[in-house]
C-alpha positions as CSV (number, residue, x, y, z in Angstrom):
1,X,-8.6,0.2,84.0
2,X,-12.0,0.5,82.4
3,X,-10.4,1.3,79.1
4,X,-8.0,-1.6,79.4
5,X,-10.9,-4.0,79.9
6,X,-12.7,-2.9,76.7
7,X,-9.5,-3.5,74.7
8,X,-9.2,-7.1,75.9
9,X,-12.8,-7.9,75.0
10,X,-12.2,-6.5,71.5
11,X,-9.1,-8.5,70.9
12,X,-10.8,-11.8,71.6
13,X,-13.4,-11.7,68.7
14,X,-10.7,-10.4,66.4
15,X,-8.5,-13.4,67.2
16,X,-11.5,-15.7,66.6
17,X,-12.2,-14.1,63.3
18,X,-8.6,-14.7,62.2
19,X,-8.9,-18.4,63.2
20,X,-12.2,-18.8,61.4
21,X,-10.8,-17.2,58.3
22,X,-8.1,-20.0,58.2
23,X,-10.8,-22.6,58.8
24,X,-12.9,-21.6,55.9
25,X,-10.3,-20.4,53.4
26,X,-11.5,-23.0,50.8
27,X,-14.9,-21.3,50.5
28,X,-14.9,-17.9,48.8
29,X,-18.2,-16.9,50.4
30,X,-16.8,-17.0,54.0
31,X,-13.5,-15.2,53.1
32,X,-15.5,-12.5,51.4
33,X,-17.7,-11.9,54.4
34,X,-14.7,-11.8,56.8
35,X,-12.9,-9.3,54.5
36,X,-16.0,-7.0,54.4
37,X,-16.1,-7.1,58.2
38,X,-12.5,-6.1,58.4
39,X,-13.1,-3.2,56.1
40,X,-16.0,-1.9,58.2
41,X,-13.9,-2.1,61.4
42,X,-11.2,0.1,59.9
43,X,-13.6,2.8,58.6
44,X,-12.9,6.3,59.9
45,X,-15.3,7.7,62.5
46,X,-15.7,11.0,64.4
47,X,-16.8,9.2,67.6
48,X,-14.8,9.0,70.8
49,X,-12.3,6.2,71.5
50,X,-14.7,4.6,74.0
51,X,-17.6,4.7,71.5
52,X,-15.4,3.3,68.8
53,X,-14.2,0.4,71.0
54,X,-17.8,-0.3,72.1
55,X,-19.1,-0.3,68.5
56,X,-16.2,-2.5,67.4
57,X,-17.0,-5.1,70.0
58,X,-20.7,-5.2,68.9
59,X,-19.8,-5.4,65.2
60,X,-17.2,-8.1,65.9
61,X,-19.8,-10.1,67.8
62,X,-22.2,-9.8,64.9
63,X,-19.7,-10.9,62.3
64,X,-18.4,-13.7,64.5
65,X,-21.9,-15.2,64.9
66,X,-22.7,-15.1,61.1
67,X,-19.3,-16.5,60.1
68,X,-19.6,-19.2,62.7
69,X,-22.9,-20.4,61.2
70,X,-21.5,-20.1,57.7
71,X,-18.4,-22.0,58.5
72,X,-20.1,-24.9,60.1
73,X,-22.8,-25.0,57.3
74,X,-20.1,-25.1,54.6
75,X,-18.1,-27.7,56.5
76,X,-21.1,-29.9,56.7
77,X,-21.7,-29.5,52.9
78,X,-18.1,-30.5,52.3
79,X,-18.1,-33.6,54.4
80,X,-21.5,-34.8,53.2
81,X,-21.0,-37.1,50.1
82,X,-23.1,-36.7,47.0
83,X,-25.6,-39.5,46.3
84,X,-24.5,-42.0,43.6
85,X,-25.5,-41.2,40.0
86,X,-27.9,-43.8,38.6
87,X,-27.0,-45.8,35.4
88,X,-30.1,-44.3,33.7
89,X,-28.8,-40.7,34.4
90,X,-25.3,-41.7,33.1
91,X,-26.8,-43.0,29.9
92,X,-28.9,-39.8,29.4
93,X,-25.8,-37.7,29.9
94,X,-24.0,-39.7,27.3
95,X,-26.9,-39.5,24.9
96,X,-27.6,-43.2,25.0
97,X,-30.9,-44.9,25.3
98,X,-31.1,-48.4,26.5
99,X,-33.7,-50.7,28.0
100,X,-33.8,-51.2,31.7
101,X,-32.8,-54.6,33.0
102,X,-36.3,-55.1,34.1
103,X,-37.6,-54.5,30.6
104,X,-35.0,-56.9,29.1
105,X,-35.9,-59.7,31.4
106,X,-39.6,-59.5,30.7
107,X,-40.4,-61.1,27.3
108,X,-42.7,-59.4,24.9
109,X,-46.0,-61.2,24.3
110,X,-46.4,-63.1,21.0
111,X,-47.7,-60.9,18.2
112,X,-51.1,-61.6,16.7
113,X,-51.6,-62.0,13.0
114,X,-53.4,-58.7,13.0
115,X,-50.4,-57.0,14.5
116,X,-48.1,-58.6,11.9
117,X,-50.4,-57.4,9.1
118,X,-50.3,-53.9,10.4
119,X,-46.5,-53.7,9.9
120,X,-47.2,-53.1,6.2
121,X,-50.8,-51.8,6.5
122,X,-52.3,-54.7,4.7
123,X,-54.6,-57.6,5.3
124,X,-54.1,-61.3,5.0
125,X,-54.5,-61.2,1.3
126,X,-54.1,-57.8,-0.4
127,X,-52.9,-56.3,-3.6
128,X,-49.6,-55.5,-1.9
129,X,-48.8,-59.1,-1.1
130,X,-50.1,-62.6,-0.7
131,X,-50.8,-65.0,2.2
132,X,-48.7,-64.8,5.3
133,X,-47.6,-67.9,7.3
134,X,-46.4,-66.9,10.7
135,X,-45.6,-68.8,13.9
136,X,-46.7,-67.3,17.2
137,X,-43.5,-66.9,19.2
138,X,-43.1,-65.2,22.6
139,X,-40.3,-62.6,22.1
140,X,-37.3,-62.2,24.2
141,X,-34.6,-59.6,24.5
142,X,-31.0,-60.8,25.0
143,X,-29.6,-59.8,28.4
144,X,-25.9,-59.7,27.3
145,X,-24.2,-58.5,24.2
146,X,-22.9,-62.0,23.3
147,X,-26.1,-64.1,23.9
148,X,-28.0,-63.7,20.7
149,X,-27.7,-67.4,19.9
150,X,-28.8,-68.6,23.4
151,X,-31.7,-66.1,23.3
152,X,-32.7,-67.2,19.7
153,X,-32.7,-70.9,20.8
154,X,-34.6,-70.1,23.9
155,X,-37.4,-68.6,21.7
156,X,-37.2,-71.6,19.4
157,X,-37.7,-74.0,22.3
158,X,-40.5,-71.9,23.8
159,X,-42.4,-72.2,20.4
160,X,-42.3,-76.0,21.0
161,X,-43.4,-75.7,24.7
162,X,-39.9,-76.2,26.1
163,X,-38.6,-73.7,28.7
164,X,-34.9,-72.9,29.0
165,X,-33.3,-69.6,30.1
166,X,-30.8,-67.7,28.1
167,X,-28.2,-68.2,30.8
168,X,-28.8,-71.9,31.0
169,X,-28.4,-72.3,27.3
170,X,-25.4,-70.0,27.1
171,X,-23.6,-72.3,29.6
172,X,-24.6,-75.4,27.7
173,X,-23.4,-73.9,24.4
174,X,-20.1,-72.6,25.8
175,X,-20.8,-69.0,24.9
176,X,-17.8,-66.8,25.7
177,X,-16.8,-63.1,25.7
178,X,-14.4,-63.4,22.8
179,X,-16.7,-64.6,20.1
180,X,-20.1,-65.5,21.5
181,X,-21.5,-68.8,20.3
182,X,-20.6,-71.1,17.5
183,X,-23.6,-72.2,15.5
184,X,-22.6,-75.9,15.7
185,X,-22.9,-75.6,19.5
186,X,-26.2,-73.8,19.4
187,X,-27.8,-76.4,17.1
188,X,-26.3,-79.2,19.1
189,X,-27.9,-77.9,22.3
190,X,-31.2,-77.1,20.5
191,X,-31.5,-80.7,19.3
192,X,-30.6,-82.1,22.7
193,X,-33.4,-80.1,24.4
194,X,-36.0,-80.9,21.7
195,X,-35.2,-84.5,20.7
196,X,-32.9,-85.9,23.3
197,X,-29.8,-86.2,21.0
198,X,-27.4,-83.6,19.6
199,X,-26.9,-84.8,16.0
200,X,-29.7,-86.3,13.9
201,X,-28.7,-89.0,11.5
202,X,-30.4,-90.4,8.4
203,X,-34.1,-89.5,8.5
204,X,-34.1,-88.6,12.2
205,X,-36.0,-85.4,13.2
206,X,-33.7,-82.6,14.1
207,X,-32.1,-79.3,13.1
208,X,-29.3,-79.2,10.6
209,X,-27.0,-76.4,9.4
210,X,-26.6,-75.0,5.9
211,X,-24.2,-72.5,4.4
212,X,-25.1,-69.9,1.7
213,X,-22.7,-69.3,-1.2
214,X,-24.9,-67.1,-3.5
215,X,-27.7,-64.6,-3.3
216,X,-29.0,-65.4,-6.8
217,X,-32.8,-65.7,-6.6
218,X,-32.8,-68.4,-9.3
219,X,-30.1,-70.5,-7.7
220,X,-30.7,-74.1,-6.4
221,X,-29.6,-72.9,-2.9
222,X,-32.4,-70.3,-2.8
223,X,-35.0,-72.9,-4.0
224,X,-34.0,-75.4,-1.4
225,X,-34.0,-72.8,1.3
226,X,-37.6,-71.8,0.5
227,X,-38.7,-75.4,0.5
228,X,-37.1,-76.0,3.9
229,X,-38.6,-72.8,5.3
230,X,-42.1,-73.7,4.1
231,X,-41.8,-77.2,5.6
232,X,-40.5,-76.0,9.0
233,X,-43.2,-73.4,9.4
234,X,-45.9,-75.9,8.4
235,X,-44.6,-78.3,11.0
236,X,-44.4,-75.6,13.7
237,X,-40.6,-75.3,13.9
238,X,-38.9,-71.9,13.6
239,X,-35.8,-71.3,11.6
240,X,-32.4,-70.3,12.9
241,X,-30.7,-67.4,10.9
242,X,-27.2,-66.0,11.0
243,X,-26.3,-62.8,9.1
244,X,-23.7,-60.0,8.9
245,X,-25.1,-57.1,11.0
246,X,-23.5,-54.5,8.8
247,X,-25.6,-55.6,5.7
248,X,-28.9,-55.5,7.6
249,X,-28.3,-52.6,10.0
250,X,-25.8,-50.1,8.5
251,X,-23.4,-48.9,11.1
252,X,-23.5,-52.2,13.0
253,X,-20.9,-55.0,12.9
254,X,-20.4,-58.6,13.7
255,X,-22.4,-61.8,13.0
256,X,-25.8,-62.0,14.6
257,X,-28.4,-64.8,15.2
258,X,-32.2,-64.4,15.0
259,X,-35.2,-66.6,14.9
260,X,-37.1,-67.1,11.6
261,X,-40.8,-67.1,12.3
262,X,-42.5,-67.2,8.9
263,X,-42.9,-65.8,5.4
264,X,-45.3,-64.0,3.0
265,X,-46.1,-65.3,-0.4
266,X,-46.3,-63.2,-3.6
267,X,-49.8,-62.1,-4.6
268,X,-50.3,-65.1,-6.9
269,X,-48.9,-67.4,-4.3
270,X,-46.3,-68.8,-6.5
271,X,-43.2,-67.8,-4.5
272,X,-42.0,-66.4,-1.2
273,X,-41.9,-62.6,-1.3
274,X,-40.8,-61.8,2.3
275,X,-39.4,-63.4,5.4
276,X,-40.2,-62.6,9.0
277,X,-37.8,-62.9,11.8
278,X,-37.5,-61.7,15.5
279,X,-34.3,-60.0,16.4
280,X,-33.4,-60.5,20.1
281,X,-30.9,-57.6,20.2
282,X,-31.8,-54.8,22.7
283,X,-30.6,-52.3,20.1
284,X,-33.2,-53.4,17.5
285,X,-36.4,-53.2,19.5
286,X,-39.5,-51.4,18.3
287,X,-42.0,-49.9,20.8
288,X,-44.9,-51.6,19.0
289,X,-43.5,-54.7,17.3
290,X,-40.5,-55.5,19.5
291,X,-37.9,-57.3,17.4
292,X,-40.2,-58.4,14.6
293,X,-38.6,-57.6,11.2
294,X,-39.5,-58.2,7.5
295,X,-37.0,-58.8,4.8
296,X,-36.7,-60.3,1.3
297,X,-35.1,-63.7,0.7
298,X,-32.4,-62.1,-1.4
299,X,-31.6,-59.5,1.2
300,X,-31.2,-62.2,3.8
301,X,-28.9,-64.3,1.6
302,X,-26.9,-61.2,0.7
303,X,-26.3,-60.6,4.4
304,X,-25.3,-64.2,5.0
305,X,-22.6,-64.4,2.3
306,X,-19.9,-62.6,4.4
307,X,-20.4,-64.7,7.5
308,X,-17.8,-67.2,8.8
309,X,-20.4,-69.4,10.6
310,X,-22.9,-71.5,8.8
311,X,-25.9,-69.4,7.9
312,X,-29.2,-71.1,8.8
313,X,-30.6,-74.0,10.8
314,X,-33.7,-75.8,9.5
Protein backbone atom coordinates (compact mmCIF):
# COMPACT_ATOMS: atom_id res chain seq x y z
CA UNK A 1 0.00 0.00 0.00
CA UNK A 2 2.84 2.38 0.80
CA UNK A 3 4.38 1.78 -2.57
CA UNK A 4 1.05 2.39 -4.35
CA UNK A 5 0.66 5.75 -2.64
CA UNK A 6 4.03 6.99 -3.87
CA UNK A 7 3.19 6.07 -7.46
CA UNK A 8 -0.05 8.08 -7.36
CA UNK A 9 1.76 11.20 -6.12
CA UNK A 10 4.35 10.87 -8.89
CA UNK A 11 1.72 10.58 -11.61
CA UNK A 12 0.01 13.82 -10.63
CA UNK A 13 2.99 16.15 -11.34
CA UNK A 14 3.77 14.28 -14.54
CA UNK A 15 0.22 14.85 -15.76
CA UNK A 16 0.53 18.55 -14.85
CA UNK A 17 3.79 18.85 -16.76
CA UNK A 18 2.15 17.38 -19.82
CA UNK A 19 -0.67 19.93 -19.61
CA UNK A 20 1.77 22.77 -19.10
CA UNK A 21 3.78 21.69 -22.12
CA UNK A 22 0.67 22.06 -24.30
CA UNK A 23 -0.12 25.43 -22.72
CA UNK A 24 3.33 26.89 -23.49
CA UNK A 25 4.14 25.14 -26.77
CA UNK A 26 4.46 28.51 -28.62
CA UNK A 27 7.48 29.49 -26.52
CA UNK A 28 10.67 27.55 -27.14
CA UNK A 29 12.10 28.35 -23.72
CA UNK A 30 9.30 26.55 -21.81
CA UNK A 31 9.35 23.52 -24.08
CA UNK A 32 13.11 23.24 -23.71
CA UNK A 33 12.97 23.27 -19.92
CA UNK A 34 10.22 20.63 -19.87
CA UNK A 35 12.23 18.42 -22.24
CA UNK A 36 15.31 18.72 -20.03
CA UNK A 37 13.23 17.69 -17.00
CA UNK A 38 11.88 14.66 -18.85
CA UNK A 39 15.43 13.57 -19.70
CA UNK A 40 16.55 13.86 -16.08
CA UNK A 41 13.60 11.74 -14.93
CA UNK A 42 14.55 8.89 -17.27
CA UNK A 43 18.28 8.86 -16.35
CA UNK A 44 19.51 5.46 -15.05
CA UNK A 45 20.27 5.15 -11.32
CA UNK A 46 21.54 2.44 -8.97
CA UNK A 47 19.19 3.52 -6.19
CA UNK A 48 16.24 1.42 -4.97
CA UNK A 49 12.76 1.74 -6.44
CA UNK A 50 11.53 3.58 -3.34
CA UNK A 51 14.40 6.08 -3.51
CA UNK A 52 13.85 6.56 -7.26
CA UNK A 53 10.19 7.27 -6.76
CA UNK A 54 10.87 9.65 -3.91
CA UNK A 55 13.53 11.49 -5.91
CA UNK A 56 11.25 11.61 -8.93
CA UNK A 57 8.52 13.28 -6.91
CA UNK A 58 10.92 15.95 -5.63
CA UNK A 59 12.35 16.65 -9.09
CA UNK A 60 8.89 16.82 -10.60
CA UNK A 61 7.79 19.29 -7.97
CA UNK A 62 10.81 21.46 -8.67
CA UNK A 63 10.25 21.39 -12.43
CA UNK A 64 6.54 22.06 -12.03
CA UNK A 65 7.13 25.14 -9.91
CA UNK A 66 9.66 26.64 -12.35
CA UNK A 67 7.55 25.84 -15.42
CA UNK A 68 4.48 27.28 -13.75
CA UNK A 69 6.22 30.61 -13.20
CA UNK A 70 7.67 30.60 -16.71
CA UNK A 71 4.33 29.78 -18.31
CA UNK A 72 2.42 32.56 -16.59
CA UNK A 73 5.24 35.04 -17.18
CA UNK A 74 5.32 34.24 -20.91
CA UNK A 75 1.54 34.31 -21.14
CA UNK A 76 1.54 37.74 -19.54
CA UNK A 77 4.10 38.97 -22.10
CA UNK A 78 2.00 37.64 -24.96
CA UNK A 79 -1.22 39.32 -23.86
CA UNK A 80 0.40 42.66 -23.02
CA UNK A 81 0.32 44.88 -26.18
CA UNK A 82 3.39 46.80 -27.28
CA UNK A 83 3.17 50.58 -26.87
CA UNK A 84 2.42 52.52 -30.10
CA UNK A 85 5.45 53.71 -32.11
CA UNK A 86 5.72 57.48 -32.26
CA UNK A 87 5.73 59.30 -35.62
CA UNK A 88 9.22 60.62 -34.87
CA UNK A 89 10.50 57.03 -34.40
CA UNK A 90 8.86 55.93 -37.66
CA UNK A 91 10.52 58.80 -39.53
CA UNK A 92 13.91 57.93 -38.05
CA UNK A 93 13.49 54.29 -39.13
CA UNK A 94 12.66 55.45 -42.65
CA UNK A 95 15.65 57.79 -42.70
CA UNK A 96 13.53 60.89 -42.91
CA UNK A 97 13.88 64.15 -41.06
CA UNK A 98 10.95 66.40 -40.69
CA UNK A 99 9.98 69.21 -38.42
CA UNK A 100 7.67 68.51 -35.56
CA UNK A 101 4.19 69.97 -35.79
CA UNK A 102 4.99 72.26 -32.88
CA UNK A 103 7.97 73.64 -34.80
CA UNK A 104 5.91 74.18 -37.95
CA UNK A 105 3.20 76.10 -36.19
CA UNK A 106 5.65 78.41 -34.46
CA UNK A 107 6.82 81.14 -36.90
CA UNK A 108 10.47 82.06 -37.09
CA UNK A 109 11.26 85.60 -35.94
CA UNK A 110 12.07 88.16 -38.63
CA UNK A 111 15.75 88.24 -39.61
CA UNK A 112 17.77 91.32 -38.82
CA UNK A 113 19.80 93.03 -41.51
CA UNK A 114 22.97 91.74 -39.82
CA UNK A 115 21.71 88.17 -40.12
CA UNK A 116 20.90 88.73 -43.78
CA UNK A 117 24.39 90.12 -44.35
CA UNK A 118 25.98 87.07 -42.74
CA UNK A 119 24.46 84.81 -45.39
CA UNK A 120 27.24 85.91 -47.70
CA UNK A 121 29.75 87.04 -45.09
CA UNK A 122 29.59 90.64 -46.19
CA UNK A 123 28.53 94.02 -44.84
CA UNK A 124 25.93 96.44 -46.08
CA UNK A 125 28.31 97.72 -48.73
CA UNK A 126 31.30 95.54 -49.60
CA UNK A 127 33.49 94.64 -52.54
CA UNK A 128 31.33 91.52 -53.06
CA UNK A 129 28.11 93.43 -53.61
CA UNK A 130 26.19 96.63 -53.18
CA UNK A 131 23.43 97.94 -50.95
CA UNK A 132 20.72 95.56 -49.74
CA UNK A 133 17.07 96.49 -49.44
CA UNK A 134 15.22 93.97 -47.32
CA UNK A 135 11.79 93.96 -45.65
CA UNK A 136 11.52 92.56 -42.13
CA UNK A 137 9.06 89.67 -42.41
CA UNK A 138 8.10 87.13 -39.75
CA UNK A 139 8.73 83.74 -41.29
CA UNK A 140 6.19 80.93 -41.38
CA UNK A 141 6.46 77.26 -42.32
CA UNK A 142 3.53 75.77 -44.22
CA UNK A 143 1.57 73.17 -42.24
CA UNK A 144 0.44 71.12 -45.25
CA UNK A 145 2.09 70.09 -48.50
CA UNK A 146 -0.34 72.11 -50.65
CA UNK A 147 -0.49 75.39 -48.68
CA UNK A 148 2.55 77.28 -49.95
CA UNK A 149 0.31 79.99 -51.46
CA UNK A 150 -1.80 80.58 -48.31
CA UNK A 151 1.37 80.59 -46.19
CA UNK A 152 3.08 83.05 -48.54
CA UNK A 153 0.05 85.37 -48.48
CA UNK A 154 -0.14 85.06 -44.69
CA UNK A 155 3.44 86.34 -44.47
CA UNK A 156 2.70 89.12 -46.95
CA UNK A 157 -0.29 90.24 -44.87
CA UNK A 158 1.71 90.11 -41.63
CA UNK A 159 4.29 92.44 -43.20
CA UNK A 160 1.46 94.96 -43.49
CA UNK A 161 0.13 94.34 -39.97
CA UNK A 162 -2.75 92.08 -41.01
CA UNK A 163 -3.19 88.70 -39.29
CA UNK A 164 -4.73 85.74 -41.13
CA UNK A 165 -3.89 82.07 -40.59
CA UNK A 166 -2.81 79.66 -43.31
CA UNK A 167 -5.97 77.60 -42.80
CA UNK A 168 -8.28 80.62 -43.02
CA UNK A 169 -6.63 81.80 -46.23
CA UNK A 170 -6.57 78.30 -47.75
CA UNK A 171 -10.33 78.08 -47.31
CA UNK A 172 -10.87 81.54 -48.80
CA UNK A 173 -8.64 80.69 -51.79
CA UNK A 174 -10.24 77.31 -52.46
CA UNK A 175 -6.99 75.43 -51.95
CA UNK A 176 -7.47 71.73 -52.75
CA UNK A 177 -5.57 68.43 -52.62
CA UNK A 178 -5.38 67.92 -56.38
CA UNK A 179 -3.55 71.12 -57.34
CA UNK A 180 -3.11 73.45 -54.40
CA UNK A 181 -3.97 77.10 -55.08
CA UNK A 182 -4.37 79.02 -58.30
CA UNK A 183 -2.48 82.31 -58.25
CA UNK A 184 -5.52 84.27 -59.40
CA UNK A 185 -7.34 83.12 -56.25
CA UNK A 186 -4.35 83.84 -54.02
CA UNK A 187 -3.98 87.42 -55.29
CA UNK A 188 -7.74 87.97 -55.19
CA UNK A 189 -7.85 87.05 -51.49
CA UNK A 190 -4.67 89.04 -50.77
CA UNK A 191 -6.25 92.18 -52.21
CA UNK A 192 -9.48 91.64 -50.31
CA UNK A 193 -7.66 91.45 -46.97
CA UNK A 194 -5.39 94.41 -47.72
CA UNK A 195 -7.60 96.82 -49.65
CA UNK A 196 -11.18 95.63 -49.30
CA UNK A 197 -11.63 94.67 -52.96
CA UNK A 198 -10.39 91.72 -54.97
CA UNK A 199 -9.44 93.25 -58.30
CA UNK A 200 -7.86 96.72 -58.57
CA UNK A 201 -8.84 98.82 -61.57
CA UNK A 202 -7.13 101.78 -63.17
CA UNK A 203 -4.73 103.39 -60.73
CA UNK A 204 -6.17 101.69 -57.67
CA UNK A 205 -3.67 100.21 -55.22
CA UNK A 206 -3.50 96.43 -55.27
CA UNK A 207 -1.56 93.40 -56.40
CA UNK A 208 -1.56 92.32 -60.02
CA UNK A 209 -0.17 89.21 -61.73
CA UNK A 210 2.45 89.02 -64.47
CA UNK A 211 3.77 86.17 -66.64
CA UNK A 212 7.41 85.69 -67.64
CA UNK A 213 8.22 84.60 -71.21
CA UNK A 214 12.00 85.07 -71.30
CA UNK A 215 14.98 84.95 -68.95
CA UNK A 216 17.03 87.39 -71.03
CA UNK A 217 18.71 89.91 -68.72
CA UNK A 218 18.39 92.62 -71.35
CA UNK A 219 14.70 92.04 -72.06
CA UNK A 220 11.96 94.55 -71.40
CA UNK A 221 10.27 92.01 -69.12
CA UNK A 222 13.34 91.89 -66.89
CA UNK A 223 13.65 95.66 -66.78
CA UNK A 224 9.97 96.12 -65.85
CA UNK A 225 10.19 93.40 -63.19
CA UNK A 226 13.16 95.10 -61.51
CA UNK A 227 11.37 98.44 -61.47
CA UNK A 228 8.29 96.87 -59.94
CA UNK A 229 10.40 95.08 -57.34
CA UNK A 230 12.18 98.27 -56.32
CA UNK A 231 8.89 100.16 -56.01
CA UNK A 232 7.18 97.43 -53.97
CA UNK A 233 10.03 97.12 -51.50
CA UNK A 234 10.32 100.90 -51.18
CA UNK A 235 6.58 101.06 -50.37
CA UNK A 236 6.82 98.16 -47.89
CA UNK A 237 4.96 95.59 -49.97
CA UNK A 238 6.54 92.13 -50.50
CA UNK A 239 6.47 90.35 -53.85
CA UNK A 240 4.70 87.09 -54.71
CA UNK A 241 6.82 84.60 -56.73
CA UNK A 242 5.90 81.30 -58.40
CA UNK A 243 8.60 79.04 -59.85
CA UNK A 244 9.30 75.48 -60.96
CA UNK A 245 10.76 73.63 -57.97
CA UNK A 246 12.91 71.40 -60.17
CA UNK A 247 14.85 74.40 -61.50
CA UNK A 248 15.57 75.81 -58.05
CA UNK A 249 15.89 72.62 -55.99
CA UNK A 250 17.17 69.72 -58.15
CA UNK A 251 15.27 66.55 -57.38
CA UNK A 252 12.08 68.40 -56.44
CA UNK A 253 8.99 68.89 -58.58
CA UNK A 254 5.86 71.00 -58.93
CA UNK A 255 5.15 74.71 -58.94
CA UNK A 256 5.88 76.54 -55.71
CA UNK A 257 5.02 79.93 -54.20
CA UNK A 258 7.34 82.07 -52.06
CA UNK A 259 7.44 85.63 -50.72
CA UNK A 260 9.90 88.10 -52.27
CA UNK A 261 11.38 90.22 -49.49
CA UNK A 262 14.07 92.32 -51.13
CA UNK A 263 17.13 92.62 -53.32
CA UNK A 264 20.82 93.55 -53.41
CA UNK A 265 22.31 96.00 -55.87
CA UNK A 266 25.52 95.60 -57.81
CA UNK A 267 28.60 97.22 -56.33
CA UNK A 268 28.16 100.39 -58.37
CA UNK A 269 24.42 100.47 -57.58
CA UNK A 270 23.39 100.49 -61.22
CA UNK A 271 21.44 97.20 -61.28
CA UNK A 272 19.92 94.44 -59.13
CA UNK A 273 22.41 91.66 -58.58
CA UNK A 274 20.46 89.35 -56.25
CA UNK A 275 16.94 88.75 -55.00
CA UNK A 276 15.86 87.62 -51.54
CA UNK A 277 12.87 85.40 -50.86
CA UNK A 278 11.50 83.33 -47.98
CA UNK A 279 10.48 79.76 -48.79
CA UNK A 280 7.65 78.45 -46.56
CA UNK A 281 8.28 74.78 -47.41
CA UNK A 282 9.19 72.59 -44.42
CA UNK A 283 11.71 70.80 -46.67
CA UNK A 284 13.72 73.98 -47.33
CA UNK A 285 14.35 75.30 -43.83
CA UNK A 286 17.82 76.20 -42.60
CA UNK A 287 18.69 75.92 -38.90
CA UNK A 288 20.03 79.51 -38.88
CA UNK A 289 18.18 81.43 -41.59
CA UNK A 290 14.92 79.52 -41.81
CA UNK A 291 13.54 79.76 -45.35
CA UNK A 292 15.52 82.85 -46.40
CA UNK A 293 17.18 82.31 -49.83
CA UNK A 294 19.23 84.36 -52.28
CA UNK A 295 19.06 84.08 -56.07
CA UNK A 296 19.87 86.09 -59.19
CA UNK A 297 17.07 87.64 -61.27
CA UNK A 298 18.04 85.48 -64.23
CA UNK A 299 17.87 82.29 -62.14
CA UNK A 300 14.42 83.24 -60.90
CA UNK A 301 13.11 83.99 -64.40
CA UNK A 302 14.60 80.74 -65.72
CA UNK A 303 12.67 78.82 -63.03
CA UNK A 304 9.47 80.71 -63.89
CA UNK A 305 9.44 79.93 -67.61
CA UNK A 306 8.13 76.36 -67.26
CA UNK A 307 5.23 77.24 -64.94
CA UNK A 308 1.58 77.02 -65.99
CA UNK A 309 0.48 79.67 -63.49
CA UNK A 310 1.31 83.39 -63.75
CA UNK A 311 4.75 83.96 -62.27
CA UNK A 312 4.73 86.92 -59.93
CA UNK A 313 2.46 89.32 -58.09
CA UNK A 314 3.50 92.93 -57.61
